[in-house]
C-alpha positions as CSV (number, residue, x, y, z in Angstrom):
1,M,9.7,13.6,-8.5
2,Y,12.4,17.0,-8.5
3,K,15.8,16.5,-7.8
4,S,17.3,17.8,-4.6
5,S,19.1,20.4,-6.1
6,I,15.9,22.1,-7.8
7,F,14.4,22.0,-4.9
8,I,17.2,23.7,-3.1
9,E,17.5,26.5,-6.0
10,I,13.5,27.7,-6.0
11,Y,13.4,26.9,-2.2
12,T,16.9,29.4,-1.9
13,K,15.5,32.0,-4.8
14,Y,12.2,32.4,-3.1
15,K,13.9,33.2,0.5
16,E,16.0,35.5,-0.6
17,F,13.2,37.4,-2.5
18,I,11.1,37.7,0.4
19,N,13.8,38.2,2.6
20,S,14.8,41.7,0.3
21,H,11.2,42.7,0.2
22,F,10.6,41.4,4.0
23,E,10.1,45.1,6.1
24,Y,8.3,46.6,3.3
25,I,5.7,43.6,2.8
26,S,5.6,43.4,6.6
27,N,4.3,46.9,7.0
28,Y,2.0,47.6,3.7
29,D,-1.0,49.3,3.7
30,I,-3.7,47.6,1.6
31,Q,-5.5,50.6,0.4
32,N,-2.2,52.1,-0.7
33,E,-1.3,48.8,-2.6
34,I,-4.4,48.3,-3.9
35,S,-3.9,51.8,-5.5
36,N,-0.1,50.5,-6.7
37,L,-1.5,47.5,-8.4
38,K,-4.5,49.1,-10.1
39,I,-1.7,51.2,-11.7
40,K,0.5,48.5,-12.2
41,Y,-2.3,46.3,-13.9
42,R,-3.7,49.4,-15.7
43,L,-7.4,48.9,-14.0
44,D,-9.8,51.3,-14.1
45,S,-11.6,51.4,-10.8
46,F,-14.4,53.2,-12.3
47,D,-14.5,50.1,-14.5
48,Y,-14.6,48.1,-11.1
49,P,-16.1,50.0,-8.5
50,Y,-17.3,47.6,-6.0
51,N,-15.3,44.3,-6.9
52,I,-12.0,45.8,-7.6
53,E,-9.8,43.5,-4.9
54,Y,-11.9,40.7,-6.8
55,K,-10.6,41.8,-10.2
56,L,-7.2,41.9,-9.3
57,K,-7.0,38.7,-7.9
58,N,-8.0,37.2,-11.2
59,I,-5.7,39.2,-13.3
60,V,-2.7,38.2,-11.3
61,E,-3.8,34.8,-10.9
62,E,-3.7,34.6,-14.7
63,E,-0.4,36.0,-15.0
64,I,0.6,33.4,-12.7
65,K,-0.7,31.0,-14.9
66,N,0.6,32.3,-18.0
67,M,3.9,31.8,-16.4
68,A,3.8,28.1,-16.7
69,Y,5.4,26.1,-19.6
70,Y,2.6,23.4,-19.2
71,N,-0.6,23.6,-18.0
72,I,-2.1,19.9,-17.9
73,K,-5.7,21.1,-16.6
74,K,-6.1,22.5,-20.1
75,K,-8.6,20.4,-22.2
76,G,-7.2,18.4,-25.0
77,I,-3.7,17.7,-23.7
78,S,-2.1,15.1,-26.3
79,Q,-0.7,11.6,-24.9
80,D,2.4,12.6,-26.9
81,E,2.3,16.1,-24.6
82,D,1.9,14.2,-21.6
83,N,5.1,11.9,-22.0
84,E,6.8,15.1,-23.2
85,I,6.0,16.2,-19.8
86,G,7.2,13.2,-17.9
87,Y,10.6,13.2,-19.6
88,K,11.3,16.7,-19.1
89,E,10.3,16.6,-15.4
90,Q,12.8,13.4,-15.0
91,M,15.5,15.0,-16.9
92,G,15.0,18.1,-14.6
93,E,14.0,20.5,-17.2
94,I,10.5,21.5,-15.7
95,V,9.3,21.2,-12.2
96,A,5.8,20.9,-11.0
97,S,3.8,23.4,-9.1
98,S,3.4,20.9,-6.3
99,I,7.0,21.9,-5.3
100,F,5.5,25.0,-3.7
101,V,3.6,22.7,-1.3
102,D,7.2,21.0,-0.3
103,I,8.8,24.6,0.3
104,I,5.5,25.3,2.6
105,K,6.3,22.3,4.6
106,Q,9.9,23.0,4.8
107,M,9.8,26.8,6.0
108,Y,6.7,25.5,8.5
109,L,9.2,22.8,10.1
110,E,11.6,25.3,10.0
111,K,9.8,28.0,11.8
112,R,8.3,25.5,14.3
113,L,11.3,23.0,15.2
114,L,13.9,25.6,14.4
115,K,12.8,29.0,15.3
116,K,13.2,30.4,12.0
117,E,10.8,33.7,11.2
118,F,9.1,32.1,8.0
119,L,5.5,33.3,9.0
120,L,5.4,36.0,6.1
121,H,7.1,33.4,3.6
122,I,4.6,30.6,4.0
123,N,1.1,33.1,4.1
124,I,3.0,34.6,0.5
125,L,3.5,30.7,-0.7
126,E,0.3,29.1,0.6
127,T,-1.5,32.0,-1.2
128,L,-0.1,31.2,-4.5
129,W,-0.6,27.5,-4.3
130,A,-4.6,28.0,-3.1
131,H,-4.9,29.8,-6.3
132,L,-2.8,28.0,-8.4
133,G,-2.8,24.1,-7.5
134,N,-1.5,21.1,-9.0
135,G,-1.5,20.7,-13.1
136,F,1.4,23.0,-13.9
137,F,5.2,22.8,-14.8
138,F,7.6,25.7,-14.8
139,D,10.7,26.1,-17.0
140,I,13.3,25.8,-14.4
141,K,16.0,27.8,-16.6
142,N,13.8,30.2,-18.2
143,T,11.2,31.1,-15.5
144,D,11.7,34.5,-14.2
145,W,11.2,33.4,-10.7
146,N,11.4,36.5,-8.9
147,R,8.7,38.1,-11.1
148,L,6.6,34.9,-10.5
149,F,7.2,35.5,-6.7
150,E,6.6,39.0,-7.3
151,Y,2.7,38.1,-8.4
152,S,2.7,35.9,-5.5
153,I,2.9,38.7,-3.0
154,D,0.3,41.1,-5.2
155,L,-1.8,37.9,-5.1
156,Y,-1.2,38.1,-1.3
157,Y,-2.1,41.9,-1.1
158,V,-5.6,41.3,-2.8
159,N,-6.6,37.8,-1.6
160,P,-4.4,36.5,1.0
161,F,-5.6,32.7,1.5
162,L,-4.2,30.1,4.2
163,H,-3.9,26.6,3.8
164,S,-4.8,25.2,6.9
165,I,-4.7,21.5,6.1
166,I,-1.4,21.6,5.1
167,R,-0.4,22.9,8.9
168,D,-2.7,20.7,10.8
169,E,-0.9,17.9,9.1
170,L,2.1,19.4,9.9
171,N,1.6,19.9,13.7
172,V,1.2,16.5,14.4
173,L,4.3,15.6,13.0
174,I,6.2,18.7,14.6
175,K,4.5,17.2,18.2
176,A,6.0,13.9,17.5
177,T,9.8,15.1,16.6
178,K,9.7,17.5,19.4
179,Y,9.2,14.7,21.9
180,L,11.7,12.7,19.5
181,K,13.8,15.5,20.2
182,K,13.8,14.9,24.1
183,Q,15.0,11.2,23.5
184,G,17.9,12.2,21.8
185,I,17.3,11.8,18.3
186,I,18.9,14.0,15.9
187,F,16.9,15.1,12.7
188,E,17.4,16.9,9.0
189,I,14.4,19.1,7.6
190,I,14.8,17.9,4.0
191,E,12.3,18.9,1.4
192,G,9.2,19.2,4.1
193,K,10.0,16.0,5.4
194,I,11.7,14.9,8.9
195,I,14.6,12.6,7.9
196,L,16.3,10.5,11.1
197,T,19.7,9.7,11.3
198,D,20.7,6.2,11.4
199,E,21.8,6.3,14.8
200,S,18.4,7.7,15.9
201,H,16.7,4.5,14.1
202,Y,18.5,2.5,16.1
203,L,18.4,4.5,19.5
204,I,14.6,4.2,19.1
205,H,14.8,0.6,18.6
206,S,17.0,0.5,21.4
207,K,15.0,2.7,23.9
208,L,11.7,0.5,22.6
209,E,13.7,-3.1,23.4
210,K,14.6,-1.9,27.0
211,M,11.3,-1.2,28.1
212,I,9.8,-4.0,26.6
213,E,12.5,-6.1,28.4
214,S,11.4,-4.4,31.7
215,I,8.2,-5.4,31.7
216,G,8.6,-8.4,29.8
217,G,7.9,-9.5,26.3
218,L,5.1,-11.6,27.3
219,N,3.4,-9.2,29.5
220,T,3.8,-6.7,26.7
221,L,2.1,-9.2,24.0
222,L,-0.7,-9.7,26.2
223,E,-1.4,-6.1,27.1
224,I,-0.8,-5.2,23.0
225,F,-3.8,-7.6,22.3
226,N,-6.2,-6.7,25.3
227,R,-5.6,-2.9,25.1
228,E,-5.1,-2.3,21.2
229,I,-5.8,-5.2,19.3
230,E,-9.2,-7.3,20.6
231,P,-10.7,-4.1,20.7
232,R,-10.6,-4.1,16.8
233,Y,-12.0,-7.0,16.4
234,N,-15.6,-7.5,14.2
235,P,-17.4,-10.8,14.6
236,K,-19.2,-10.4,11.5
237,L,-16.3,-10.8,9.7
238,D,-14.5,-12.9,12.2
239,R,-11.3,-10.4,11.6
240,Y,-9.2,-7.7,13.6
241,L,-9.8,-4.6,11.5
242,I,-6.6,-3.0,11.9
243,H,-6.3,-0.4,8.6
244,R,-4.7,3.1,7.7
245,N,-7.6,5.1,8.9
246,K,-7.5,7.7,6.5
247,S,-9.7,10.5,6.1
248,T,-11.9,10.9,2.9
249,M,-13.2,14.4,3.7
250,G,-9.7,16.2,4.4
251,E,-9.9,16.0,8.4
252,T,-6.4,15.1,9.7
253,S,-6.7,15.3,13.5
254,G,-7.5,12.2,15.8
255,I,-5.7,9.7,13.4
256,V,-3.5,7.8,15.8
257,R,-1.5,4.9,14.6
258,V,0.3,2.6,16.9
259,P,2.8,0.0,14.9
260,Y,2.1,-3.0,16.0
261,N,3.3,-5.3,14.2
262,Y,6.6,-3.5,15.1
263,L,6.1,-3.7,18.9
264,I,4.9,-7.5,18.4
265,N,8.0,-8.5,16.7
266,I,10.1,-6.9,19.6
267,C,8.2,-8.7,22.0
268,G,9.5,-11.8,19.8
269,K,13.1,-10.8,21.4
270,F,11.8,-11.2,25.0
271,W,10.2,-13.7,25.9
272,G,10.3,-13.5,29.9
273,Y,7.7,-11.8,32.5
274,G,9.7,-8.8,33.0
275,L,11.1,-7.3,36.3
276,K,9.5,-8.6,39.3
277,V,10.0,-5.4,41.6
278,L,7.7,-3.5,39.2
279,T,4.3,-2.6,40.4
280,A,1.4,-2.6,38.1
281,K,1.2,1.0,38.0
282,G,4.7,0.9,37.0
283,I,4.0,-1.4,34.4
284,D,1.2,0.8,33.1
285,D,3.2,3.9,33.0
286,I,6.0,1.8,30.8
287,Y,3.6,0.8,28.5
288,K,2.1,4.3,27.9
289,E,5.5,5.4,27.0
290,I,6.2,2.4,25.0
291,M,2.9,3.4,23.1
292,Q,3.7,7.1,22.7
293,L,7.3,6.6,21.3
294,S,6.4,3.8,19.2
295,S,3.3,6.1,17.6
296,Y,5.4,9.6,17.3
297,Y,8.2,7.4,15.7
298,L,5.8,6.3,13.0
299,I,4.6,9.4,12.5
300,A,7.9,10.9,12.3
301,L,9.0,8.5,9.3
302,G,6.6,9.9,6.9
303,L,5.6,7.2,5.3
304,Q,1.7,7.7,5.4
305,G,-0.1,10.9,5.4
306,S,-3.7,11.0,7.1
307,S,-5.7,11.7,3.7
308,I,-6.7,9.0,0.9
309,F,-6.2,11.8,-1.4
310,E,-2.7,11.3,-1.6
311,D,-3.2,7.7,-2.6
312,M,-5.4,8.7,-5.5
313,M,-3.0,11.2,-6.5
314,V,0.3,9.6,-6.7
315,D,2.4,10.5,-9.8
316,Y,3.8,7.8,-11.4
317,K,7.4,8.8,-11.3
318,N,7.2,8.5,-7.7
319,I,5.5,4.8,-7.9
320,P,9.1,3.3,-6.2
321,E,9.8,5.2,-3.3
322,Y,5.5,5.3,-2.6
323,I,5.7,1.4,-2.5
324,S,8.8,1.0,-0.7
325,N,6.8,3.6,1.6
326,N,3.9,1.4,1.8
327,I,5.7,-1.7,2.1
328,I,7.6,-0.5,5.0
329,F,4.3,1.2,7.0
330,E,2.5,-2.1,6.7
331,N,5.2,-4.2,8.3
332,L,5.1,-1.6,11.1
333,Y,1.8,-1.3,11.6
334,I,-0.5,-3.9,10.0
335,P,0.2,-7.5,11.3
336,V,-1.0,-10.1,8.1
337,Q,-4.1,-11.8,9.3
338,Y,-5.5,-15.0,7.5
339,N,-9.0,-16.4,9.1
340,P,-7.9,-20.1,11.1
341,N,-11.0,-21.7,8.6
342,F,-9.1,-20.3,5.7
343,V,-6.0,-22.0,6.7
344,L,-7.9,-25.0,7.4
345,E,-9.6,-25.0,4.0
346,V,-6.5,-24.4,2.2
347,L,-4.6,-26.7,3.6
348,D,-7.4,-29.3,3.3
349,N,-8.3,-28.9,-0.5
350,L,-4.7,-27.4,-1.8
351,Y,-2.1,-29.3,0.3
352,R,-3.9,-32.4,1.0
353,P,-3.9,-33.5,-2.7
354,L,0.0,-32.8,-3.3
355,F,0.9,-34.3,0.2
356,N,-0.9,-37.6,-0.8
357,K,1.1,-37.9,-3.8
358,T,4.7,-38.0,-1.5
359,K,6.0,-40.6,0.2
360,Y,6.1,-38.8,3.2
361,K,6.1,-41.0,6.6
362,E,7.2,-39.1,9.5
363,F,3.4,-38.3,10.2
364,T,-0.1,-38.5,8.3
365,F,-1.6,-35.5,6.9
366,D,-4.7,-36.0,9.2
367,E,-2.3,-35.6,11.7
368,Y,-1.1,-32.8,10.7
369,Y,-4.3,-31.2,9.8
370,K,-5.8,-32.3,13.6
371,V,-2.6,-30.5,15.4
372,T,-3.4,-27.3,13.1
373,S,-6.7,-27.6,13.2
374,T,-6.7,-28.0,17.5
375,I,-4.5,-25.1,17.8
376,L,-6.3,-22.6,15.4
377,K,-9.5,-23.6,17.0
378,N,-8.5,-24.3,20.7
379,Y,-6.5,-21.5,21.6
380,K,-6.4,-17.5,21.4
381,H,-4.1,-15.0,21.3
382,C,-1.0,-15.3,23.8
383,S,-1.7,-18.5,24.6
384,I,1.0,-21.3,26.4
385,I,0.5,-24.6,24.9
386,T,1.8,-28.1,26.4
387,L,2.7,-31.3,24.5
388,R,0.4,-32.5,27.3
389,E,-2.8,-30.7,26.3
390,L,-2.2,-31.6,22.7
391,I,-2.0,-35.0,23.5
392,S,-5.2,-34.9,24.9
393,K,-7.1,-32.7,23.0
394,T,-5.6,-34.2,19.4
395,R,-5.4,-37.9,20.9
396,I,-2.4,-38.4,18.8
397,K,0.3,-40.4,20.3
398,R,3.4,-38.5,21.8
399,T,5.9,-40.4,19.1
400,V,3.8,-38.8,16.2
401,L,3.5,-35.5,18.4
402,S,7.4,-35.0,18.5
403,K,7.9,-35.1,15.1
404,I,5.3,-32.2,13.9
405,L,5.9,-30.3,16.8
406,P,9.7,-29.6,15.6
407,Q,8.3,-28.5,12.4
408,I,5.8,-26.0,13.4
409,S,8.0,-24.2,16.3
410,Q,11.1,-22.3,16.8
411,F,13.3,-21.8,19.6
412,K,12.7,-18.8,21.4
413,D,16.3,-18.0,21.6
414,N,16.2,-18.2,17.6
415,I,13.7,-15.5,16.9
416,N,14.5,-12.1,15.6
417,N,18.0,-12.3,16.4
418,D,18.8,-10.2,12.9
419,F,16.1,-7.8,14.1
420,I,18.3,-4.2,15.2
421,Q,15.9,-1.5,13.7
422,M,12.7,-1.3,11.8
423,L,14.5,-2.4,8.6
424,T,15.8,-5.7,9.8
425,P,14.7,-8.9,8.8
426,T,12.5,-10.9,11.6
427,N,10.9,-14.6,12.0
428,L,8.8,-14.5,14.2
429,F,5.9,-15.7,12.3
430,S,8.1,-18.2,9.5
431,K,6.7,-21.1,11.9
432,P,3.4,-21.1,14.1
433,L,4.8,-21.7,17.5
434,V,7.5,-20.6,20.1
435,L,9.1,-23.0,22.3
436,L,9.5,-21.3,25.2
437,D,10.8,-24.7,27.1
438,K,10.4,-28.2,27.3
439,D,7.5,-29.4,25.9
440,V,5.6,-25.8,26.5
441,Y,4.8,-23.5,23.2
442,F,3.7,-20.2,22.4
443,L,1.0,-19.0,20.3
444,V,0.9,-15.5,19.6
445,S,-2.5,-15.3,17.5
446,P,-4.5,-18.0,15.3
447,Y,-5.3,-15.3,13.1
448,F,-1.5,-13.9,12.8
449,C,0.4,-17.2,13.0
450,G,-2.0,-19.6,11.2
451,Y,-0.7,-19.0,7.8
452,S,2.7,-20.5,8.7
453,F,0.9,-24.0,8.8
454,L,0.8,-23.6,5.2
455,T,4.3,-22.4,4.6
456,V,5.5,-25.2,6.6
457,M,3.6,-27.7,4.7
458,H,4.9,-26.1,1.4
459,D,8.6,-26.7,2.4
460,I,7.7,-30.2,3.3
461,L,6.5,-31.1,-0.1
462,K,9.1,-29.0,-1.5
463,R,11.8,-31.4,0.6
464,E,10.1,-34.5,-0.8
465,G,10.8,-33.0,-4.1
466,V,6.9,-32.6,-5.7
467,P,7.5,-32.0,-9.5
468,A,6.5,-28.5,-10.5
469,L,5.2,-27.8,-6.9
470,N,4.3,-24.4,-7.9
471,R,2.3,-25.0,-11.3
472,E,0.5,-28.3,-9.9
473,L,-0.5,-26.1,-6.5
474,G,-1.5,-23.3,-9.0
475,K,-3.5,-26.0,-11.1
476,T,-5.1,-27.4,-7.3
477,L,-5.8,-24.0,-6.4
478,E,-8.0,-22.7,-9.8
479,G,-9.5,-26.0,-9.2
480,Y,-10.2,-25.3,-5.6
481,V,-12.1,-21.9,-6.7
482,K,-14.2,-23.4,-9.5
483,K,-15.4,-25.9,-6.9
484,K,-16.6,-23.1,-4.3
485,L,-18.5,-21.8,-7.1
486,E,-20.2,-24.5,-7.9
487,D,-20.9,-25.1,-4.1
488,K,-23.1,-22.1,-4.6
489,N,-24.7,-22.8,-8.1
490,F,-22.8,-19.9,-9.6
491,K,-22.2,-20.6,-13.4
492,Y,-18.8,-19.7,-14.9
493,H,-16.9,-20.2,-18.4
494,S,-13.4,-21.9,-18.0
495,G,-11.0,-23.2,-20.9
496,H,-9.4,-22.7,-24.2
497,Y,-10.1,-20.4,-26.8
498,S,-8.7,-19.8,-30.8
499,I,-7.1,-23.0,-30.4
500,T,-5.3,-23.3,-34.2
501,D,-4.0,-19.7,-34.2
502,L,-1.1,-19.5,-32.2
503,N,-0.9,-15.5,-32.1
504,T,-4.5,-15.3,-30.7
505,K,-5.1,-18.7,-28.8
506,G,-5.6,-17.9,-25.0
507,E,-6.6,-19.8,-21.8
508,C,-9.5,-18.2,-19.3
509,D,-9.1,-19.1,-15.9
510,I,-12.4,-18.2,-14.9
511,V,-14.8,-15.9,-16.4
512,L,-18.5,-14.8,-14.6
513,E,-21.2,-12.9,-16.0
514,T,-24.3,-10.8,-15.5
515,N,-26.5,-8.8,-17.6
516,D,-24.3,-5.9,-17.9
517,K,-21.1,-7.3,-16.7
518,I,-18.0,-10.0,-17.7
519,I,-15.6,-10.8,-15.1
520,F,-12.6,-12.0,-16.5
521,L,-10.4,-13.8,-13.2
522,E,-7.2,-15.0,-13.4
523,V,-5.8,-17.1,-10.2
524,K,-2.1,-17.0,-9.3
525,K,-0.3,-18.8,-6.5
526,R,2.8,-16.4,-6.3
527,A,3.4,-15.4,-3.0
528,L,5.3,-11.9,-1.9
529,P,9.1,-12.4,-1.2
530,V,10.6,-12.4,2.2
531,S,12.4,-9.1,1.5
532,F,8.4,-7.5,1.7
533,E,9.1,-6.5,5.0
534,V,12.5,-4.7,4.8
535,G,11.2,-2.4,1.9
536,D,12.6,-4.2,-0.8
537,D,10.8,-2.6,-3.9
538,V,12.6,-4.5,-6.5
539,D,11.8,-8.0,-5.2
540,V,8.3,-6.5,-5.0
541,L,7.9,-5.6,-8.4
542,N,9.7,-8.8,-9.5
543,S,7.3,-10.9,-7.9
544,L,4.0,-8.7,-8.9
545,G,5.7,-9.5,-12.7
546,E,5.4,-13.6,-12.0
547,G,2.4,-13.3,-10.7
548,M,-0.3,-10.2,-10.4
549,L,1.2,-8.7,-13.3
550,H,1.4,-11.8,-15.9
551,A,-2.3,-12.3,-14.9
552,Q,-3.3,-8.8,-16.2
553,K,-1.5,-9.4,-19.6
554,Q,-3.5,-12.7,-19.8
555,I,-6.7,-10.9,-19.3
556,L,-5.9,-8.0,-21.6
557,N,-5.3,-10.8,-24.5
558,H,-9.1,-11.8,-23.4
559,R,-10.1,-8.3,-23.6
560,V,-8.7,-7.8,-27.1
561,F,-10.0,-10.9,-28.4
562,L,-13.3,-10.0,-27.0
563,Q,-13.8,-7.1,-28.0
564,K,-12.6,-7.9,-31.9
565,H,-14.6,-10.4,-32.4
566,G,-17.5,-10.1,-30.5
567,Y,-17.6,-13.3,-28.6
568,I,-15.1,-16.3,-27.5
569,K,-15.8,-20.0,-27.7
570,I,-14.6,-21.7,-24.9
571,H,-13.7,-25.3,-25.0
572,E,-13.1,-27.3,-22.2
573,E,-10.2,-29.0,-23.4
574,Q,-7.4,-27.6,-25.8
575,N,-8.9,-29.5,-28.5
576,E,-11.5,-28.0,-31.0
577,L,-13.4,-31.2,-30.9
578,S,-14.1,-30.8,-27.2
579,P,-17.8,-29.3,-25.7
580,Y,-17.5,-25.6,-25.4
581,T,-19.5,-22.3,-24.4
582,V,-20.0,-19.1,-25.8
583,L,-19.1,-15.7,-23.9
584,R,-20.9,-13.0,-26.5
585,W,-19.8,-9.6,-25.3
586,D,-23.0,-7.5,-26.5
587,N,-21.1,-4.3,-25.2
588,R,-20.7,-5.6,-21.5
589,R,-18.4,-3.8,-18.9
590,I,-15.3,-6.0,-18.9
591,I,-13.8,-6.4,-15.6
592,S,-10.2,-7.6,-14.7
593,I,-9.5,-9.5,-11.4
594,S,-6.1,-11.1,-10.7
595,M,-6.1,-13.4,-7.8
596,C,-3.2,-14.6,-5.9
597,L,-3.5,-17.3,-3.0
598,P,-1.2,-15.1,-0.4
599,E,-2.4,-11.8,0.9
600,Y,-0.3,-9.2,-1.3
601,G,-1.5,-6.1,1.6
602,F,-1.9,-2.6,0.0
603,L,-1.2,-3.5,-3.5
604,T,-4.5,-4.8,-3.3
605,N,-6.3,-1.7,-2.5
606,K,-7.7,-0.4,-5.9
607,P,-6.0,3.6,-5.5
608,I,-2.6,1.8,-5.3
609,S,-3.0,-0.8,-7.6
610,S,-4.6,1.6,-10.4
611,V,-1.6,3.9,-10.1
612,F,0.9,1.1,-10.5
613,L,-1.0,-0.1,-13.8
614,E,-1.3,3.1,-15.1
615,S,2.5,3.9,-14.9
616,L,3.1,0.7,-16.9
617,L,2.1,2.8,-19.8
618,F,4.7,5.5,-19.9
619,A,7.6,4.1,-17.0
620,T,9.9,1.3,-17.3
621,Y,11.3,0.1,-13.5
622,H,14.8,0.3,-12.9
623,A,17.0,-0.7,-9.8
624,K,19.6,1.7,-8.4
625,D,21.8,-1.0,-7.7
626,P,22.8,-2.4,-11.0
627,N,23.7,-5.8,-9.4
628,Q,19.3,-6.1,-8.9
629,E,18.5,-5.1,-12.5
630,H,18.5,-8.0,-13.5
631,K,15.4,-9.0,-11.5
632,L,13.3,-6.0,-13.3
633,N,13.8,-8.0,-16.7
634,K,10.3,-9.6,-16.6
635,V,8.5,-6.8,-15.5
636,N,9.7,-4.5,-18.0
637,K,9.0,-7.4,-20.4
638,L,5.2,-7.8,-19.6
639,R,5.4,-3.8,-19.8
640,E,6.3,-3.9,-23.0
641,Q,3.7,-6.9,-23.9
642,I,0.9,-4.8,-22.0
643,V,1.6,-1.6,-23.7
644,D,1.2,-3.3,-27.3
645,L,-2.0,-4.9,-26.2
646,V,-3.2,-1.3,-24.9
647,V,-3.0,-0.4,-28.6
648,E,-5.4,-3.3,-29.9
649,L,-8.1,-1.9,-27.2
650,R,-11.0,-0.4,-28.8
651,E,-10.5,3.7,-28.7
652,E,-12.6,4.5,-25.9
653,D,-11.1,2.5,-23.5
654,R,-7.5,3.6,-24.4
655,K,-8.3,7.7,-24.5
656,E,-6.1,8.0,-21.4
657,A,-4.3,5.6,-18.8
658,R,-7.0,5.8,-16.3
659,T,-9.4,4.4,-18.9
660,V,-7.6,1.5,-19.6
661,F,-7.2,0.1,-16.1
662,F,-10.2,1.3,-14.2
663,D,-12.0,-2.1,-14.3
664,T,-8.9,-3.6,-12.9
665,L,-8.6,-5.2,-9.5
666,F,-5.9,-7.0,-7.6
667,R,-7.7,-9.5,-5.0
668,S,-6.3,-12.5,-2.6
669,L,-7.8,-15.5,-2.3
670,Q,-9.2,-15.1,1.2
671,Q,-10.9,-11.8,-0.2
672,F,-12.4,-13.8,-2.7
673,L,-14.2,-16.3,-0.3
674,Y,-15.2,-13.8,1.8
675,A,-17.2,-12.1,-0.7
676,L,-18.2,-15.5,-1.9
677,Q,-19.6,-16.5,1.4
678,L,-21.9,-13.2,1.9
679,S,-22.7,-13.4,-1.4
680,N,-26.6,-15.0,-2.7
681,N,-25.9,-14.6,-6.3
682,I,-23.4,-13.6,-8.7
683,D,-24.5,-10.2,-8.7
684,E,-23.7,-9.9,-5.2
685,L,-20.3,-11.6,-5.5
686,I,-19.2,-9.3,-8.1
687,D,-20.7,-6.0,-6.6
688,Y,-18.4,-6.9,-2.9
689,L,-15.4,-7.6,-5.3
690,T,-15.4,-4.5,-7.2
691,E,-17.1,-1.6,-4.7
692,E,-13.8,0.3,-5.0
693,I,-13.8,1.0,-8.3
694,H,-16.4,3.6,-7.3
695,V,-15.9,3.8,-3.7
696,V,-12.8,4.8,-2.0
697,Y,-12.8,4.1,1.4
698,G,-10.3,5.7,4.0
699,S,-9.2,2.2,5.5
700,L,-7.9,1.4,2.1
701,D,-9.0,-2.1,3.1
702,F,-11.0,-4.6,1.1
703,Y,-12.7,-6.4,4.3
704,T,-14.4,-2.8,5.7
705,T,-16.0,-2.7,2.2
706,L,-17.8,-5.7,3.1
707,L,-19.6,-4.5,6.8
């Protein structure tokens, strides 16, 4: 990403150049200009009597491209050249041609929102961008910018081109910004983006709070579920399909997003039913205003565009900002979902064995499981649950329930107290239930709150001092996945190889194979940090290092060993005398899957995970805050190890970053189980798990690929 000073410098030079020629360009005569350009470019019209403008266009376009210091579209660009480009761009010596898009956006926003006379400036630069595109880099100091802009005007004369897609997306942003301006927000236009002041974020949050409080948090929650979320329920998947709904064809209109999770969390601050004086129409009008204000706010934040191509074309240098934007977007828009059956499966199969090793006496595991099952299976969204009902449904004594319920609930007045704008912490989903009054509880949704039953149990086990809890849970998780495969009669390899060689020894969690594919599946328990919800990209990267990234390093070890030796002898135990199976490569495709217990949100999207992994081959990650730098030590250490391993891959697999990680995926346990349930054989399972390698969906949601 270029520095702000570079943007300002080039933006100012372009604006001043066009201003100095404005009157002449505005009144140009096409025939006269064609004659002038024929002379300027020494073109004889007798040689090109019918396509003189086309020939001029090609000449001018070539002149512009020749001014570029680098052209990464040319064939045979080396890895060293690519690294050099990255370094020089980072140092502010060169700038990518994509800066022209940001200048177009800047001028278009200034034209529409600040009434600047920039139509001609925009048309000329859009023409330049249409003919140039991505992949060109210009030397900031040595480029003759006035000459480049002169060529752009010539191109505009002979072949004007307007980029309507850029304007279409900006028109949505402009409409949102105008609405927010009427609400009193203050903004700046910086590098083609709308930047709201800190006071504006608090103002919008305050307005939404007042409206939600007026009609009641409980009423608002019910309306959000009934009107917005329930229509998205898919019975085949038993899941709400709330996703990015991006376009894959360039179409940007009609994409509307409401920050559901943000609004649900605001509702968590107000547990009343609102003003009694409001009529049904009054409540409906306020609800619609809440939807409009919040959706326009989400648009103005500029966290997410409407086209899938922005995710496929991310520059690795912009990864930290990209991760941060996606974190914030998901926490505003997409509630994390866990199917109730999944929660009960994990609770029973992963946590029961560990609980049974403790001497916990407050209640039995079966009693906790019964309460969890009753709540998740018998209540839908926005349910009031009383102690009397639970006694009746569970047949558990009041004295026992009085010990379980405080563990799985929190009092309404203690919820989201620090939630004063979008980037402040929330705790609504830290416990499954909200205590509204004595013996009266509230369940937001069994799909959104179910995982909290697992975190509560995890906390109990920690307090009970279960030794090496995370490691034990990881082992139990791996065993559970194996059992699920065995239940379907799906064969797999698992165990140790190269046992006596310290340099090459390794352990494969699970290996699946078909006639043409080998799948290395590494299982990790590591969850995303609590700071995920406030957009802390440093903590997220740290968690990735300890979980998914570590798994990818292990799989790279397996790939290297398999390619070098042609086979792996996998022993059941870390003993050469133990039984073994042989995995032969036979030049089959090797697919790498890191799998974690919890959902990892957008990080399991193939386009996003690929860009992140590819960036590791070129960049180290550093925190802006020096006090946070130590958190990235593990990521950067793993990065070094991954780079060393990549060198050992066969040549065709390491030609470029894309080929190294092309067949690499992040998946959650829940995603794996959904795919497994739908599969009749290993081929189908692998197809479900890996379809995103070949097909990009606008939803950027794994679950929609299963339909």
